[in-house]
N, C-alpha and C positions, 0 to 999 in steps of 0.2 A: 228965616231962609238967608244963605249965605252964599259967597261965591269964593270961599278960602280955598276949597280944594280944586276948583278949576284956575283959579290963579297960581295955585303951587305947581299943576300939572303943566302951565305955560311955562311958570319960571325955571321948572326943571327940564323942559324941552322934551316930554315923554313922547315917542313915538306911537301913533296909531297903527301903522303897519306892523310894528313889532308886536303890539297888543294883539291884533287880529291873528297874529300867527299862532300866539301861544294860547288865544281863546278857543281857537280851531278845534283843539284836542277835545273839547266839551260837545261839539254838536251831534255828535251819533248818539247822545243821552235822549233827544228830542226830535223823533222822526214826525211828530206831527204838533200842531199847535191848538189853541194859542199858547204862546209862552210868555209870560211877565217876566222881565228883569228886575229886580231890586237894585236900587243904587246903580243904574245902567251907563252913567258918566255920558262920554261922549259918542256912546252909541256903537263902539266896534263890534260888541256880540252881535248886535241887534243887525249890523250889516251882515255878518256870516248867516244868520238865520233868513234874511230877505234874500240872500243869494242862493240858499238851499231850499227857498220856496216855503218855508215856514212862518206862517203868521205871528207876530209877536209885537208886544209894544213894551214900554218900560216906565219907570218911576225913578225921579232923583231929588234928593232936596237942596241942590247948588243949581243956583241959576244959570251961571255960566255953563255947566254942563247940558243942562236942559234945552239952552239955545244953541248950542253944538250940535245936540242930536237931533234936533227941530230941522236946523239947515241941512243936514243930511237926509232929510225926509221921512223921519220916524214919527211914530204915536208915541210921545213921552209925556209925561205929567209932572208938573212939579209940585212936591209935596214929601210928607214923610212916608218913606216906603213901607213901615211896620204897619201905621195905621191904615195905609191904603189898603194893602194886601188883606188885612182883617176885613175891608168892606167888598172884597170881590163876592161875586155870587158862589156860593157851595158848589163843587163839582164842574165849575167851568173852563179850568184852565188845563191845557194839555201839558204843562211844564213851567216849573218856577226856578229861576236861575239867579243867582248871585256870586259876583267874584269880588273878594277883597272888601265885602260889606261887613260880615259878622264882626271881624277885629275892630269895627269903630264903636260897637254897641256893648252895653251892660249885659251882663247874664240872664237878668230879666226879661230884654228886650230881645235877647236872641231864643229863649224860650217862648217868646209870642211869635216869633218869626216861625218856628217850626210848627207851632200849634195852628197858625193861619195857614199854612202852606198845606197841612194835613186837610184842612177843610176845604182849600179851594181846589184842589187837584182831582181829576177824575181817577177812579180806580185802576192802578196800573201805570200812572204815569208819574215823573221823576222830580225830585227836587234835589238840585246839585248846588252844594254851597262850597266855594274856593276860598280856602283862609290860608295864608302866610304858614309855612313850616316851622315850627320852634327848634324842630330837628336839625335844621340847617344853621351852622354857626355863622354864617353871612348873614341870613334874615335875623336870627337872634341878637346877634352883637351890634348889627350895622344898619341894614335896609329898613326894619321895621320902624326903628327910632326917627328915622327922616320924616316921617309923614306925622304933621301936625294933629290929624284927627284921630290918630291910633289910640284904642283905650287898652287892649290887651290881646294876649293870644288866646285861641281855643285849638286845644289837642283834639285830634280825632276821636279820641275815647270819650271825650266831654261832650262832642258834637254827637256821638252815638246814644249818650244818655239823654239829650235833648230830644232827639229821634224817637228814643223808644218812648219817653213821656207823650209825645204826641201822638203815637200809633203808626210811626212810619217803620218800615223795613228797611234795614240797611242792606244793601245789595253790593256794593264796592266801595273801596276806599284806596287811594294810591296817589301818587305825584303826579304832575306834568311832565313829560319828557321834552316837551316843547319849552318848557320854561325852568330851566335849570338857572340858579341863580348865581352859582360859583361863588368865589372868594370875593370880598369887597377889593378894589381898584387899589387901595393901600395896602392890601397885604399880600399882593403878588410876591412870590420868591424872589429875592432879588440875585443879581447876576455876581458870582464870586468866581474870581480868578484861581485856576489850580495853583495849589501849594505843593511843597515837597512833603514826602511822607513824614510821619510823626519819628520813625528812627533815626533820620537825617537830623530831624532836630535834637534828639537823644545825644545822637553823637558829638554834635557842636556844644551840646549842652557840658557832657562829661569832659570833651577836650578844654574847654574855657574853664571848668573847674579844677583840673588838673595842672593848669599853669598856674592857678593862685594857691592851689592847696596840693602840691605834688604827693604822690605816696612815697614814705619813707620808711626804712626800717625802725625798728622800736630799737632804743639805745642799747639793751643788752646783746641784742642780735650783731649790731653794727660793732661791737667791742669783740664779740666771738669771732666775727667775720676778720677782723684787722688781725688778732691773734693767729688764726689758722693761715693768714697769708704770710704773715711774719716767719712764721715757722715752716712755710713751703709746703703747708697741708692744702687739699683741696677743700675750700669751702662751700660749704651748703647754702644756697641762697633759701632766705626765708622770705615769703610774701608777706606785704604789709597786709593786715587785716583789713583796711577800708579799701583796697583794691578789690576784695572779693565781695563787699558791700556795694561798690560800684558796679561790679558785674552783674550781681543779683537785681540792682534797680534797673540796669539796661534790660535785663531780660525780660522784667516785669513789663516795661514800658513798649518791649517791643511786641510782647503778646499782646497788650492791649491795642497798640496799633494795628495790629494783624486782625484783630476780632472788630475793630473799627472800619477799616476796610472792608472787610468780610459783609458787615451790614449794610454798609453803602452800596457796594455792588450785589450782593445777592438778595438783600431784603431781610428784615427780622426774622422770619418765620423759616426761610431757607436756611440762614444762618444757624440756629437754633437747631435744626435737623443735622445739619453738618457737625457741630460739635457736640450733640449728644450721641452721635454715631462715633465719634472720634476713639473712645476706648476701645470700643468693637476691633475698629480697624488696627490700632495700635497692636492689640493682642494676636491679630490675624497675621500682622506683618511679621511680629516676634516670633510667632510658630513656625511660619513659612521661610522666611530669611536666616532667622538666627537659630533655628532649631530649639525654642523654648519648647520646654514641656508643659501643656497646660492642663490645670488639674479641674475637676469636676465644678468647682466654685466658680472657675472663669467661665465655664460653659453656661452655667446656670446664670450667673451675671449677665453675660452676653445676649442671652435669649431675653432675660427680663429688659434690658434696654432695647434691644430691637422690639420686643412687643409694644413698649410704650412709645417708641416712635412712631408704630404703624398705628396705633390707637389714635396719637394726637393728631395724625394725618388725616385718617379716615372717619372719626367718629364726628358727625355734624347733627346731631339729634337736635331738634328745635324743643326749647324746654319749655314753651309756652306761646299760646297764640290767643288773641283777644279779638271779637268782633269790632269794628270801625266803621264809621260813615262812608258815605260816597263822597263827602267831601275831599277835594285835594287839600 
């Protein structure tokens, strides 16, 4: 026997009211009793069953948990939950429930739980197993590893396998809308002050670079210009090739800035839709405003672009679906 889990709950300050709110989602699975809760803890779900008029009892290995549940007036036994379930009279239970219990067990013991539940339940009655979701980044990377007695995750597909091995039919598998873990507190997005656009930063960069390394005419062009001016001829200004390079760099970064702001304000999917339609819109403006002549390949390309955009927006075919257990 141990008090590790109950001491840990006390140290972390876990709220019983919050636990009852989350566990109330599972009440509808147990219209009749008796219900046995494995690893019942402080008895929050037993509180809900009693309030609903459903007879229930529990078993837990932690002495502190059993003491708290008994103080609340529940019928709770101190002992190994798996062995206790295996000793229940066959076909005598109206339901078996466990919340955050299986992740404390090795796979062989989980298989024992499913087999014993199948034996102890009356026909048509439910075994509900609630487990942490490895699909939640908050749980996978943070919450799960805080508990000193956790062993491993159990994916719904794996629990479905254990259920099939025990002869249980899987009827439902879903998350609990009343128990969304959200992101870990340390990973909430930070507050950022608005900053100037990238274009203004680029303009400042170009200005600073021009002061340090100003654009100049090549020597041969300067000589031609001086000769022309001395002869009273009109001098033709020749641009420095570096100025053209700066212009292209500024244009490239301005386009990048435009797309980054579009992603920020419209979201990636809507931004992709907009930029995919850009060639089509440009061609239409050229034809209407500038009176450009559109060839057949323009029409074909525009139709292909439009068709691709429509398919990407509307095609939502599910590629595969597997049966999963009623454990959340």
